C-alpha positions as CSV (number, residue, x, y, z in Angstrom):
1,X,-40.3,-40.0,22.4
2,X,-42.4,-40.2,19.3
3,X,-40.6,-39.0,16.2
4,X,-42.4,-37.0,13.5
5,X,-41.1,-36.6,10.0
6,X,-42.1,-33.3,8.4
7,X,-41.5,-32.9,4.6
8,X,-41.3,-29.2,3.7
9,X,-41.9,-28.7,-0.1
10,X,-41.3,-24.8,-0.4
11,X,-39.3,-22.3,1.6
12,X,-42.4,-20.2,2.4
13,X,-44.5,-23.2,3.4
14,X,-43.1,-24.2,6.8
15,X,-44.6,-25.9,9.8
16,X,-45.6,-22.5,11.4
17,X,-47.4,-22.7,14.8
18,X,-47.6,-26.5,14.5
19,X,-43.9,-26.7,15.3
20,X,-44.3,-25.2,18.8
21,X,-47.6,-26.9,19.4
22,X,-46.5,-30.4,18.4
23,X,-43.3,-30.0,20.4
24,X,-45.3,-29.0,23.5
25,X,-47.4,-32.2,22.9
26,X,-44.3,-34.3,23.3
27,X,-43.3,-35.1,19.7
28,X,-39.8,-34.9,18.4
29,X,-40.2,-33.0,15.2
30,X,-37.7,-33.6,12.3
31,X,-38.2,-31.2,9.4
32,X,-36.6,-32.2,6.1
33,X,-36.2,-29.2,3.7
34,X,-36.8,-31.2,0.7
35,X,-37.1,-28.1,-1.6
36,X,-33.4,-27.3,-0.6
37,X,-32.3,-30.8,-1.5
38,X,-32.1,-32.1,1.9
39,X,-32.3,-35.9,1.8
40,X,-35.4,-37.7,2.8
41,X,-35.1,-41.0,4.8
42,X,-34.7,-44.0,2.6
43,X,-37.4,-45.9,4.5
44,X,-40.0,-44.6,7.0
45,X,-38.6,-45.0,10.5
46,X,-40.8,-42.3,12.2
47,X,-44.0,-42.7,14.2
48,X,-45.8,-40.1,12.2
49,X,-45.6,-37.9,9.0
50,X,-46.7,-34.5,7.9
51,X,-46.3,-33.4,4.3
52,X,-46.6,-29.6,3.8
53,X,-47.7,-27.5,1.0
54,X,-46.1,-25.9,-2.1
55,X,-47.0,-24.6,-5.5
56,X,-46.6,-28.0,-7.3
57,X,-48.9,-30.9,-8.4
58,X,-48.4,-34.3,-6.7
59,X,-46.5,-35.8,-9.5
60,X,-44.6,-32.6,-10.7
61,X,-41.3,-34.7,-10.6
62,X,-39.6,-32.7,-13.3
63,X,-39.7,-29.5,-11.1
64,X,-39.5,-31.3,-7.8
65,X,-37.6,-34.6,-8.0
66,X,-38.1,-35.3,-4.4
67,X,-41.8,-35.8,-4.8
68,X,-41.4,-39.3,-6.1
69,X,-39.7,-40.5,-2.9
70,X,-42.3,-38.5,-0.8
71,X,-45.1,-40.4,-2.4
72,X,-43.2,-43.7,-1.6
73,X,-43.0,-42.6,2.1
74,X,-46.7,-41.8,2.1
75,X,-47.5,-45.2,0.6
76,X,-45.2,-46.8,3.2
77,X,-47.0,-45.0,6.0
78,X,-50.4,-46.0,4.6
79,X,-49.3,-49.7,4.5
80,X,-47.9,-49.6,8.0
81,X,-50.8,-47.6,9.6
82,X,-48.3,-44.7,10.5
83,X,-50.3,-41.6,11.0
84,X,-50.2,-39.1,8.1
85,X,-51.2,-35.5,7.9
86,X,-51.1,-34.0,4.4
87,X,-51.6,-30.3,4.1
88,X,-52.4,-28.5,0.8
89,X,-50.0,-30.2,-1.7
90,X,-49.5,-32.9,1.0
91,X,-53.2,-33.6,1.1
92,X,-53.3,-33.7,-2.7
93,X,-50.4,-36.2,-2.7
94,X,-52.2,-38.4,-0.2
95,X,-55.2,-38.5,-2.5
96,X,-53.0,-39.2,-5.5
97,X,-51.1,-42.0,-3.8
98,X,-54.4,-43.7,-2.8
99,X,-56.0,-43.4,-6.1
100,X,-57.9,-40.2,-6.1
101,X,-57.7,-37.4,-8.7
102,X,-56.0,-34.0,-8.5
103,X,-56.4,-31.3,-11.2
104,X,-54.3,-28.2,-11.6
105,X,-56.0,-24.8,-11.9
106,X,-59.3,-26.2,-11.1
107,X,-62.3,-24.1,-10.1
108,X,-62.0,-20.9,-8.2
109,X,-58.8,-20.1,-6.3
110,X,-59.1,-19.7,-2.4
111,X,-56.7,-17.2,-0.9
112,X,-56.7,-16.0,2.7
113,X,-58.8,-16.9,5.7
114,X,-61.6,-19.1,4.3
115,X,-64.9,-20.3,5.8
116,X,-65.1,-24.1,6.1
117,X,-68.0,-26.5,7.0
118,X,-67.3,-29.6,9.1
119,X,-69.6,-32.3,7.8
120,X,-71.7,-34.6,9.7
121,X,-69.4,-37.5,8.7
122,X,-66.8,-35.9,11.0
123,X,-68.8,-36.7,14.1
124,X,-66.7,-39.8,14.9
125,X,-63.4,-38.6,13.5
126,X,-60.4,-38.6,15.8
127,X,-59.3,-35.1,14.8
128,X,-62.5,-33.2,13.8
129,X,-65.1,-34.6,16.1
130,X,-66.9,-31.9,18.2
131,X,-65.1,-29.1,16.5
132,X,-67.4,-26.2,15.5
133,X,-69.5,-26.7,12.4
134,X,-68.3,-23.4,10.9
135,X,-64.5,-22.8,11.2
136,X,-61.9,-20.7,9.3
137,X,-58.4,-21.5,8.0
138,X,-55.9,-19.9,5.8
139,X,-55.9,-21.1,2.2
140,X,-53.8,-20.4,-0.9
141,X,-54.4,-22.8,-3.8
142,X,-55.4,-23.1,-7.3
143,X,-55.1,-26.9,-7.6
144,X,-57.6,-29.2,-6.0
145,X,-58.6,-32.8,-5.2
146,X,-61.5,-33.4,-7.6
147,X,-62.2,-37.2,-6.9
148,X,-61.5,-38.8,-3.4
149,X,-59.8,-42.1,-3.2
150,X,-62.2,-45.2,-2.8
151,X,-63.1,-45.6,0.8
152,X,-62.2,-42.1,1.9
153,X,-64.3,-40.3,4.5
154,X,-65.2,-36.7,3.4
155,X,-64.9,-34.6,6.4
156,X,-64.9,-30.8,5.5
157,X,-66.0,-28.7,2.6
158,X,-66.1,-25.1,1.5
159,X,-68.3,-23.1,-0.9
160,X,-65.7,-23.1,-3.6
161,X,-63.7,-26.4,-3.1
162,X,-65.7,-29.4,-1.9
163,X,-62.9,-31.7,-0.8
164,X,-61.2,-29.7,2.1
165,X,-60.5,-32.6,4.3
166,X,-60.8,-36.4,4.1
167,X,-59.6,-39.4,6.0
168,X,-58.3,-42.7,4.8
169,X,-58.5,-45.6,7.2
170,X,-58.0,-44.6,10.8
171,X,-54.7,-42.7,10.7
172,X,-54.2,-40.7,7.5
173,X,-55.8,-37.3,6.8
174,X,-55.6,-34.9,3.8
175,X,-56.4,-31.2,4.1
176,X,-56.5,-28.5,1.4
177,X,-56.4,-25.8,4.0
178,X,-53.6,-24.8,6.3
179,X,-54.2,-25.3,10.1
180,X,-50.6,-24.6,10.7
181,X,-50.8,-21.1,9.3
182,X,-52.0,-17.9,11.0
183,X,-52.2,-14.3,10.0
184,X,-48.5,-14.0,9.9
185,X,-48.5,-16.3,6.8
186,X,-50.9,-14.0,5.1
187,X,-48.8,-11.0,6.0
188,X,-45.8,-12.7,4.4
189,X,-47.4,-12.9,1.0
190,X,-46.0,-10.6,-1.7
191,X,-48.5,-7.7,-2.1
192,X,-47.6,-7.1,-5.7
193,X,-48.5,-10.6,-6.7
194,X,-51.7,-10.5,-4.9
195,X,-52.7,-7.3,-6.6
196,X,-51.8,-8.8,-10.0
197,X,-54.4,-11.5,-9.2
198,X,-57.0,-8.9,-8.5
199,X,-56.7,-9.3,-4.7
200,X,-56.5,-6.7,-2.0
201,X,-53.6,-7.6,0.4
202,X,-54.8,-5.2,3.0
203,X,-58.2,-6.8,3.1
204,X,-56.8,-10.3,3.2
205,X,-54.6,-9.3,6.3
206,X,-57.4,-7.8,8.1
207,X,-59.7,-10.8,7.6
208,X,-57.0,-13.1,8.7
209,X,-56.3,-11.1,11.9
210,X,-60.1,-10.9,12.6
211,X,-60.4,-14.7,12.5
212,X,-57.0,-15.4,14.2
213,X,-58.0,-15.9,17.8
214,X,-61.0,-18.2,17.2
215,X,-59.2,-20.3,14.5
216,X,-56.1,-20.7,16.6
217,X,-58.1,-22.3,19.4
218,X,-59.7,-24.8,17.0
219,X,-56.4,-25.8,15.3
220,X,-54.6,-26.0,18.5
221,X,-56.9,-28.7,19.6
222,X,-56.6,-30.3,16.2
223,X,-52.9,-30.4,16.5
224,X,-53.1,-31.9,20.0
225,X,-55.4,-34.6,18.7
226,X,-53.0,-35.5,16.0
227,X,-50.1,-35.7,18.4
228,X,-52.2,-38.1,20.5
229,X,-52.8,-40.3,17.5
230,X,-49.0,-40.5,16.9
231,X,-48.4,-41.2,20.6
232,X,-50.9,-44.1,20.5
233,X,-49.3,-45.5,17.4
234,X,-45.9,-45.3,19.1
235,X,-47.1,-47.4,22.0
236,X,-48.7,-50.0,19.8
């Protein structure tokens, strides 16, 4: 069975619905709670890697000492053509490792269910091909990739944050949005913190619930395709 390593960088940034979906698709999912000081593998012995989100920058080693080794594992995966999916912080880490630029507190924050545009460059992409041109996904970020690594394929954009998704080579994807998160993630956010930022938690919940059914269909297919990429890599 194909083994998938999942690096969790924050308690409230788990694998969400991807845990069930990827298990259904035949992957053996191993979640390492790095934020709780669970040890990461010394070397990459898995057939695929997912690095999840968290309120950190990719090189914020003083606050999160495990990030240095996570970057090492990402670099190892890239060198060995092991499939990688970086989500939010994970996508920023992928960009950072490959020579891109990430800036903290850059541009306008995106919070809640957000409209995304799948670019024409995604037409031949293994994960994004034939998805609807306009999709939605949950977001919660103030940091952003501001320059893609050399050779990256720009796949998805939004009105406030251009680099929502990119691909490196044939098996590594970085995302700013959260395909693993549904309306339940939005409902879990602290309403007092949202109001302090000038946001309406009820409106955010309603929008996420409105978009849930259609978005879940899209990201279920996306997860299935990533599992297939991991399976192909296992056989090769």
